[in-house]
MIPADO-736189 format. One record per atom (N, C-alpha, C, O, CB): residue number from 1; atom name; x, y, z. Coordinates in pm, 1 decimal, padded with zeros to 6 digits. Glycine has a CB too. Example, Ala and Ser with C-alpha at 12.3 -4.5 7.8 and 13.67 -1.06 7.14 Angstrom:
# residues 2
   pos   site       east      north         up
     1      N    01319.0   -00569.0    00780.0
     1     CA    01230.0   -00450.0    00780.0
     1      C    01320.0   -00330.0    00780.0
     1      O    01423.6   -00331.9    00846.5
     1     CB    01130.8   -00447.3    00904.6
     2      N    01285.0   -00225.0    00708.0
     2     CA    01367.0   -00106.0    00714.0
     2      C    01290.0    00003.0    00787.0
     2      O    01340.9    00113.8    00803.9
     2     CB    01408.4   -00059.8    00572.5
This chain:
# residues 88
   pos   site       east      north         up
     1      N    04641.7    01379.4    00494.0
     1     CA    04598.1    01460.7    00606.6
     1      C    04559.1    01601.5    00561.8
     1      O    04469.2    01663.2    00619.0
     1     CB    04708.0    01467.8    00712.1
     2      N    04627.7    01651.4    00458.8
     2     CA    04594.6    01783.6    00406.4
     2      C    04451.4    01786.4    00351.3
     2      O    04377.2    01882.4    00371.8
     2     CB    04694.9    01824.1    00296.6
     3      N    04415.5    01680.7    00282.3
     3     CA    04281.2    01672.6    00226.3
     3      C    04178.5    01664.5    00337.6
     3      O    04074.1    01729.4    00330.3
     3     CB    04268.4    01551.6    00132.9
     4      N    04206.2    01586.5    00439.6
     4     CA    04112.7    01570.5    00550.5
     4      C    04092.4    01701.3    00626.5
     4      O    03983.5    01725.8    00678.6
     4     CB    04162.3    01462.4    00645.5
     5      N    04194.2    01784.4    00633.5
     5     CA    04180.4    01909.9    00706.7
     5      C    04086.1    02006.2    00634.7
     5      O    04027.0    02094.4    00697.0
     5     CB    04317.3    01975.1    00726.2
     6      N    04072.6    01988.9    00503.2
     6     CA    03983.3    02074.9    00426.1
     6      C    03844.9    02013.6    00409.0
     6      O    03756.0    02074.2    00349.3
     6     CB    04043.4    02103.5    00290.2
     7      N    03827.8    01894.3    00461.4
     7     CA    03701.5    01823.1    00448.5
     7      C    03593.3    01891.7    00531.0
     7      O    03612.5    01921.3    00648.9
     7     CB    03717.3    01676.7    00492.0
     8      N    03480.9    01916.2    00467.9
     8     CA    03368.0    01978.6    00535.6
     8      C    03254.9    01876.0    00540.1
     8      O    03220.8    01814.1    00439.2
     8     CB    03323.0    02111.2    00463.0
     9      N    03198.3    01859.7    00658.0
     9     CA    03088.4    01764.3    00672.3
     9      C    02962.7    01814.9    00603.2
     9      O    02938.6    01935.0    00591.5
     9     CB    03059.6    01737.4    00820.0
    10      N    02884.5    01718.8    00558.3
    10     CA    02757.6    01753.6    00495.6
    10      C    02657.2    01790.9    00604.2
    10      O    02661.3    01738.6    00715.6
    10     CB    02704.1    01636.3    00408.4
    11      N    02568.8    01880.6    00570.0
    11     CA    02463.0    01916.4    00663.1
    11      C    02348.9    01816.6    00649.9
    11      O    02340.7    01742.9    00551.7
    11     CB    02413.1    02060.8    00637.7
    12      N    02261.4    01814.8    00749.1
    12     CA    02144.4    01727.4    00741.9
    12      C    02055.0    01766.6    00625.2
    12      O    01993.0    01681.0    00562.1
    12     CB    02065.2    01732.4    00873.2
    13      N    02048.6    01894.2    00597.1
    13     CA    01967.9    01941.5    00483.9
    13      C    02023.2    01885.8    00352.3
    13      O    01946.4    01844.8    00265.3
    13     CB    01965.3    02096.8    00479.8
    14      N    02155.5    01884.2    00337.7
    14     CA    02216.7    01828.5    00217.1
    14      C    02190.8    01678.0    00207.2
    14      O    02164.6    01626.0    00098.8
    14     CB    02368.1    01856.6    00215.9
    15      N    02198.2    01609.4    00319.5
    15     CA    02170.3    01465.4    00320.7
    15      C    02024.6    01438.3    00283.4
    15      O    01995.3    01346.1    00207.3
    15     CB    02201.8    01405.3    00459.5
    16      N    01933.9    01519.2    00337.5
    16     CA    01792.3    01503.7    00304.8
    16      C    01767.8    01525.9    00156.0
    16      O    01687.6    01455.7    00094.4
    16     CB    01707.3    01600.9    00387.2
    17      N    01837.5    01624.3    00098.3
    17     CA    01821.6    01652.1   -00044.3
    17      C    01874.0    01535.3   -00128.1
    17      O    01812.7    01498.1   -00228.1
    17     CB    01894.8    01782.4   -00082.4
    18      N    01986.3    01478.0   -00087.7
    18     CA    02040.5    01361.5   -00157.9
    18      C    01943.4    01244.8   -00148.5
    18      O    01920.4    01175.0   -00247.2
    18     CB    02177.9    01321.6   -00100.1
    19      N    01885.9    01223.1   -00029.8
    19     CA    01786.8    01116.3   -00012.3
    19      C    01667.9    01136.4   -00105.3
    19      O    01622.7    01042.7   -00170.9
    19     CB    01739.0    01110.4    00133.4
    20      N    01618.5    01257.7   -00110.2
    20     CA    01503.8    01288.5   -00194.7
    20      C    01538.7    01267.2   -00342.5
    20      O    01461.2    01206.5   -00416.4
    20     CB    01456.9    01433.4   -00170.8
    21      N    01653.8    01316.4   -00384.8
    21     CA    01696.5    01300.1   -00524.1
    21      C    01717.7    01153.4   -00558.7
    21      O    01683.5    01110.1   -00668.8
    21     CB    01825.1    01378.8   -00549.8
    22      N    01773.8    01076.9   -00465.9
    22     CA    01797.7    00934.7   -00489.2
    22      C    01666.4    00859.5   -00505.9
    22      O    01654.4    00773.6   -00593.2
    22     CB    01878.5    00874.4   -00374.1
    23      N    01569.0    00891.4   -00423.3
    23     CA    01439.4    00824.7   -00434.1
    23      C    01372.0    00857.8   -00567.9
    23      O    01313.1    00770.4   -00631.5
    23     CB    01348.2    00865.7   -00316.8
    24      N    01380.9    00981.9   -00609.1
    24     CA    01323.0    01021.2   -00737.8
    24      C    01394.2    00948.0   -00850.9
    24      O    01330.0    00897.6   -00943.0
    24     CB    01332.5    01174.6   -00758.1
    25      N    01527.5    00942.3   -00843.5
    25     CA    01605.3    00876.3   -00946.9
    25      C    01571.8    00727.1   -00954.7
    25      O    01555.8    00673.0   -01064.2
    25     CB    01754.4    00895.7   -00920.8
    26      N    01561.3    00660.7   -00839.8
    26     CA    01529.7    00517.7   -00839.3
    26      C    01389.7    00492.4   -00895.5
    26      O    01368.7    00395.9   -00968.9
    26     CB    01540.6    00460.9   -00696.6
    27      N    01294.5    00578.6   -00861.2
    27     CA    01159.0    00565.7   -00914.5
    27      C    01159.3    00586.8   -01066.4
    27      O    01091.4    00514.9   -01139.7
    27     CB    01063.9    00666.9   -00846.1
    28      N    01235.9    00685.5   -01112.5
    28     CA    01245.8    00712.4   -01255.4
    28      C    01305.4    00592.8   -01328.9
    28      O    01257.8    00555.3   -01436.0
    28     CB    01330.3    00837.7   -01280.7
    29      N    01409.0    00533.4   -01271.7
    29     CA    01471.8    00415.6   -01332.4
    29      C    01373.7    00298.5   -01338.9
    29      O    01366.0    00229.3   -01440.4
    29     CB    01597.6    00374.9   -01253.2
    30      N    01299.7    00276.5   -01232.2
    30     CA    01201.8    00167.2   -01230.2
    30      C    01094.7    00189.7   -01336.1
    30      O    01054.3    00095.4   -01404.1
    30     CB    01136.9    00154.7   -01090.8
    31      N    01048.6    00312.8   -01350.8
    31     CA    00949.6    00344.8   -01453.5
    31      C    01006.0    00323.0   -01593.6
    31      O    00936.8    00271.6   -01681.5
    31     CB    00902.0    00489.4   -01438.2
    32      N    01130.9    00361.9   -01614.0
    32     CA    01194.7    00344.3   -01744.5
    32      C    01209.0    00195.7   -01778.8
    32      O    01187.6    00156.0   -01893.3
    32     CB    01332.6    00412.9   -01746.3
    33      N    01245.0    00114.5   -01680.4
    33     CA    01256.1   -00029.6   -01703.2
    33      C    01120.3   -00086.9   -01739.1
    33      O    01109.3   -00170.0   -01829.2
    33     CB    01313.4   -00100.9   -01578.9
    34      N    01017.4   -00042.9   -01669.0
    34     CA    00881.6   -00090.0   -01698.5
    34      C    00842.5   -00054.1   -01841.9
    34      O    00787.3   -00137.3   -01913.9
    34     CB    00780.1   -00029.4   -01598.5
    35      N    00871.0    00069.1   -01883.1
    35     CA    00838.0    00111.9   -02019.2
    35      C    00917.5    00032.1   -02122.5
    35      O    00863.5   -00008.8   -02225.3
    35     CB    00865.3    00262.2   -02036.3
    36      N    01045.2    00010.4   -02094.8
    36     CA    01126.6   -00070.2   -02186.1
    36      C    01072.0   -00211.9   -02197.2
    36      O    01069.4   -00270.3   -02305.5
    36     CB    01272.5   -00073.7   -02139.1
    37      N    01029.0   -00265.9   -02085.1
    37     CA    00975.7   -00402.6   -02085.1
    37      C    00849.0   -00411.8   -02170.5
    37      O    00828.8   -00510.3   -02241.5
    37     CB    00945.9   -00448.7   -01940.9
    38      N    00764.4   -00309.8   -02163.5
    38     CA    00641.1   -00313.3   -02242.4
    38      C    00667.7   -00291.9   -02391.6
    38      O    00591.8   -00339.9   -02475.7
    38     CB    00543.6   -00207.6   -02191.7
    39      N    00775.1   -00220.0   -02424.3
    39     CA    00807.2   -00192.9   -02564.6
    39      C    00908.3   -00290.3   -02623.7
    39      O    00929.7   -00289.5   -02744.9
    39     CB    00859.7   -00053.1   -02578.1
    40      N    00969.9   -00372.4   -02543.2
    40     CA    01080.3   -00457.9   -02587.3
    40      C    01038.9   -00560.5   -02692.1
    40      O    01120.0   -00599.2   -02776.2
    40     CB    01139.4   -00529.2   -02469.0
    41      N    00916.3   -00603.8   -02688.0
    41     CA    00874.9   -00712.8   -02776.2
    41      C    00787.9   -00666.3   -02893.1
    41      O    00743.1   -00747.6   -02973.8
    41     CB    00800.2   -00816.4   -02696.5
    42      N    00764.8   -00538.0   -02901.5
    42     CA    00682.9   -00487.2   -03012.0
    42      C    00755.8   -00505.6   -03144.5
    42      O    00868.7   -00459.6   -03161.8
    42     CB    00647.9   -00338.1   -02990.3
    43      N    00690.4   -00572.6   -03236.2
    43     CA    00744.7   -00590.1   -03370.2
    43      C    00859.0   -00688.5   -03381.9
    43      O    00917.7   -00701.6   -03489.4
    43     CB    00789.3   -00461.3   -03420.5
    44      N    00892.2   -00758.0   -03274.5
    44     CA    01002.2   -00855.1   -03278.5
    44      C    00944.1   -00992.2   -03310.6
    44      O    00852.0   -01039.5   -03244.0
    44     CB    01081.1   -00858.0   -03142.8
    45      N    00999.4   -01054.7   -03413.0
    45     CA    00950.3   -01186.1   -03454.0
    45      C    01032.5   -01299.9   -03393.6
    45      O    00979.2   -01407.6   -03367.0
    45     CB    00951.5   -01196.8   -03605.4
    46      N    01159.9   -01276.7   -03372.3
    46     CA    01250.8   -01381.3   -03326.9
    46      C    01233.6   -01409.6   -03177.2
    46      O    01234.7   -01318.9   -03094.1
    46     CB    01395.4   -01341.6   -03356.6
    47      N    01217.9   -01536.8   -03146.7
    47     CA    01207.2   -01577.6   -03005.7
    47      C    01339.6   -01553.9   -02933.5
    47      O    01340.9   -01523.1   -02814.3
    47     CB    01166.1   -01726.8   -02994.7
    48      N    01450.0   -01568.2   -03005.0
    48     CA    01581.4   -01548.0   -02944.7
    48      C    01601.2   -01402.3   -02904.3
    48      O    01657.0   -01374.6   -02798.2
    48     CB    01691.8   -01591.3   -03041.6
    49      N    01555.8   -01309.1   -02988.0
    49     CA    01567.3   -01166.3   -02955.9
    49      C    01479.1   -01132.8   -02836.6
    49      O    01520.2   -01058.0   -02747.9
    49     CB    01528.5   -01078.8   -03077.8
    50      N    01358.3   -01187.6   -02834.0
    50     CA    01268.6   -01164.8   -02720.8
    50      C    01330.5   -01216.5   -02591.1
    50      O    01326.4   -01149.2   -02488.1
    50     CB    01132.9   -01232.6   -02745.4
    51      N    01387.5   -01335.9   -02597.3
    51     CA    01449.0   -01394.8   -02479.2
    51      C    01569.0   -01312.0   -02432.5
    51      O    01588.6   -01290.9   -02312.8
    51     CB    01492.2   -01538.9   -02508.2
    52      N    01647.9   -01266.2   -02528.1
    52     CA    01764.4   -01184.0   -02494.6
    52      C    01721.1   -01054.0   -02427.4
    52      O    01776.5   -01016.3   -02324.1
    52     CB    01847.2   -01153.7   -02620.8
    53      N    01623.7   -00985.8   -02484.6
    53     CA    01576.7   -00859.9   -02427.1
    53      C    01518.7   -00880.8   -02288.2
    53      O    01541.7   -00800.0   -02198.2
    53     CB    01472.5   -00795.6   -02517.9
    54      N    01444.7   -00987.1   -02270.6
    54     CA    01388.7   -01018.2   -02138.9
    54      C    01500.4   -01041.1   -02037.9
    54      O    01493.1   -00992.4   -01925.1
    54     CB    01297.2   -01142.2   -02146.5
    55      N    01602.9   -01114.4   -02077.5
    55     CA    01715.0   -01142.0   -01986.4
    55      C    01788.8   -01014.0   -01949.9
    55      O    01825.4   -00994.4   -01834.0
    55     CB    01812.6   -01242.2   -02050.0
    56      N    01810.8   -00927.1   -02047.2
    56     CA    01879.6   -00800.4   -02021.3
    56      C    01797.2   -00714.1   -01926.3
    56      O    01851.3   -00657.1   -01831.6
    56     CB    01906.2   -00724.5   -02153.3
    57      N    01668.2   -00704.3   -01950.7
    57     CA    01582.5   -00623.7   -01863.7
    57      C    01573.3   -00683.8   -01724.0
    57      O    01568.8   -00609.9   -01625.7
    57     CB    01442.7   -00610.4   -01924.2
    58      N    01570.6   -00815.5   -01713.4
    58     CA    01571.7   -00880.6   -01582.0
    58      C    01700.0   -00846.4   -01506.6
    58      O    01696.9   -00817.8   -01386.9
    58     CB    01557.7   -01033.7   -01597.1
    59      N    01813.4   -00849.8   -01578.3
    59     CA    01941.4   -00816.5   -01516.2
    59      C    01942.9   -00672.0   -01467.5
    59      O    01986.3   -00644.7   -01355.6
    59     CB    02056.1   -00840.0   -01614.7
    60      N    01896.3   -00580.2   -01550.3
    60     CA    01893.9   -00438.5   -01513.4
    60      C    01802.1   -00415.8   -01394.2
    60      O    01836.0   -00341.2   -01302.4
    60     CB    01848.8   -00352.1   -01632.2
    61      N    01686.1   -00480.2   -01396.0
    61     CA    01591.5   -00465.5   -01285.7
    61      C    01649.6   -00521.9   -01155.7
    61      O    01633.1   -00462.6   -01049.0
    61     CB    01458.9   -00535.8   -01319.6
    62      N    01716.9   -00635.4   -01164.9
    62     CA    01780.4   -00694.1   -01046.9
    62      C    01889.3   -00601.8   -00992.6
    62      O    01901.7   -00584.5   -00871.4
    62     CB    01839.7   -00832.1   -01080.6
    63      N    01967.2   -00543.4   -01081.5
    63     CA    02072.9   -00451.4   -01040.0
    63      C    02013.6   -00330.5   -00967.6
    63      O    02065.0   -00288.4   -00864.0
    63     CB    02155.4   -00405.6   -01161.8
    64      N    01906.4   -00275.4   -01022.1
    64     CA    01839.7   -00162.2   -00957.4
    64      C    01788.6   -00201.2   -00819.0
    64      O    01799.6   -00122.8   -00724.7
    64     CB    01723.4   -00111.3   -01044.2
    65      N    01733.6   -00320.0   -00806.2
    65     CA    01685.4   -00366.4   -00675.8
    65      C    01799.1   -00377.3   -00574.5
    65      O    01782.3   -00342.3   -00457.7
    65     CB    01615.5   -00501.7   -00690.3
    66      N    01916.1   -00426.5   -00620.0
    66     CA    02030.4   -00437.1   -00530.0
    66      C    02080.8   -00299.2   -00487.8
    66      O    02118.5   -00278.7   -00372.5
    66     CB    02143.0   -00515.9   -00596.7
    67      N    02081.2   -00205.5   -00581.5
    67     CA    02122.6   -00068.7   -00548.9
    67      C    02024.9   -00006.8   -00449.8
    67      O    02066.7    00058.3   -00354.0
    67     CB    02131.7    00017.9   -00676.9
    68      N    01895.4   -00026.4   -00471.8
    68     CA    01793.7    00026.6   -00380.4
    68      C    01808.0   -00034.2   -00240.9
    68      O    01791.2    00035.5   -00140.8
    68     CB    01652.9   -00000.7   -00435.4
    69      N    01838.9   -00163.1   -00234.1
    69     CA    01857.5   -00228.4   -00104.9
    69      C    01977.4   -00169.1   -00032.2
    69      O    01970.4   -00142.3    00087.7
    69     CB    01875.5   -00379.8   -00122.8
    70      N    02087.1   -00148.6   -00103.9
    70     CA    02206.1   -00089.4   -00044.8
    70      C    02176.7    00051.8    00005.0
    70      O    02217.6    00089.0    00115.0
    70     CB    02321.1   -00087.6   -00146.1
    71      N    02107.4    00128.5   -00074.0
    71     CA    02068.3    00264.1   -00035.3
    71      C    01982.9    00260.8    00091.1
    71      O    02004.7    00339.6    00183.2
    71     CB    01991.8    00333.4   -00149.8
    72      N    01886.4    00170.5    00095.4
    72     CA    01798.6    00159.9    00212.1
    72      C    01875.9    00124.1    00337.9
    72      O    01848.7    00176.9    00445.7
    72     CB    01690.3    00056.3    00187.3
    73      N    01972.5    00034.3    00323.5
    73     CA    02054.1   -00003.6    00438.6
    73      C    02136.1    00114.8    00488.5
    73      O    02146.8    00136.7    00609.2
    73     CB    02146.5   -00120.5    00402.6
    74      N    02193.5    00190.7    00396.8
    74     CA    02272.5    00307.0    00436.1
    74      C    02183.7    00413.1    00500.1
    74      O    02223.7    00477.5    00597.1
    74     CB    02346.3    00365.6    00314.7
    75      N    02066.7    00430.9    00447.6
    75     CA    01974.0    00529.3    00504.1
    75      C    01929.6    00486.5    00644.1
    75      O    01915.2    00570.1    00733.3
    75     CB    01851.0    00547.4    00411.8
    76      N    01908.1    00357.6    00662.6
    76     CA    01869.5    00306.5    00794.8
    76      C    01979.9    00332.4    00896.9
    76      O    01952.0    00365.5    01012.1
    76     CB    01838.3    00155.4    00787.6
    77      N    02104.9    00317.3    00854.5
    77     CA    02217.3    00346.3    00943.8
    77      C    02215.7    00494.0    00982.7
    77      O    02236.3    00528.5    01099.0
    77     CB    02352.4    00309.2    00876.6
    78      N    02191.3    00580.1    00885.1
    78     CA    02186.8    00724.6    00912.6
    78      C    02074.8    00757.6    01011.0
    78      O    02095.1    00834.4    01105.1
    78     CB    02167.1    00804.2    00781.5
    79      N    01958.0    00700.3    00989.6
    79     CA    01843.9    00725.6    01078.4
    79      C    01874.6    00675.5    01218.8
    79      O    01842.5    00742.1    01317.3
    79     CB    01715.8    00657.8    01024.2
    80      N    01937.0    00557.4    01228.3
    80     CA    01973.1    00502.4    01359.1
    80      C    02070.3    00595.1    01431.2
    80      O    02057.2    00617.0    01551.6
    80     CB    02034.8    00362.1    01343.9
    81      N    02166.1    00649.0    01359.8
    81     CA    02262.9    00740.3    01421.2
    81      C    02194.2    00867.1    01470.8
    81      O    02227.9    00918.1    01577.7
    81     CB    02374.0    00776.1    01321.2
    82      N    02099.9    00917.3    01395.1
    82     CA    02027.5    01038.2    01436.9
    82      C    01947.2    01008.9    01562.3
    82      O    01944.0    01090.6    01654.4
    82     CB    01934.3    01089.3    01323.8
    83      N    01882.5    00893.6    01567.1
    83     CA    01803.0    00855.2    01684.0
    83      C    01894.1    00838.4    01805.4
    83      O    01862.6    00885.8    01914.6
    83     CB    01724.3    00724.2    01656.7
    84      N    02006.6    00770.8    01785.8
    84     CA    02102.1    00752.0    01895.7
    84      C    02155.9    00884.9    01945.7
    84      O    02174.1    00903.4    02066.1
    84     CB    02218.0    00662.8    01851.2
    85      N    02181.1    00976.7    01855.2
    85     CA    02232.6    01109.4    01893.3
    85      C    02128.4    01185.4    01975.1
    85      O    02163.2    01255.0    02070.6
    85     CB    02271.8    01191.4    01767.3
    86      N    02002.4    01172.5    01938.6
    86     CA    01895.5    01242.4    02012.3
    86      C    01878.0    01183.3    02152.2
    86      O    01842.3    01254.7    02245.9
    86     CB    01761.9    01234.5    01934.6
    87      N    01903.0    01054.0    02166.3
    87     CA    01891.6    00989.2    02297.4
    87      C    01997.0    01042.2    02392.7
    87      O    01973.0    01056.1    02512.6
    87     CB    01904.6    00836.9    02284.0
    88      N    02114.5    01071.6    02337.6
    88     CA    02222.5    01121.5    02422.0
    88      C    02194.0    01265.1    02457.6
    88      O    02272.5    01327.8    02528.7
    88     CB    02359.6    01108.6    02352.1
């Protein structure tokens, strides 16, 4: 309860900044995965190494997609709450 009494709510401006930073970060991660995918097979002779790198990049890309989906769902909840608050 002591911790909760010192808890300060975030402002809408802070939430907007987090949203903006998150979108930039997710875009940066997607670009990095794309670059890794294009460079992953350069100079590699072994089919096993190529397959392994492809699987790892697929896993990372899937994880990023799941994180983005979770973020989108949370953002949708926030937007819905703002809309509901304005209706009242």
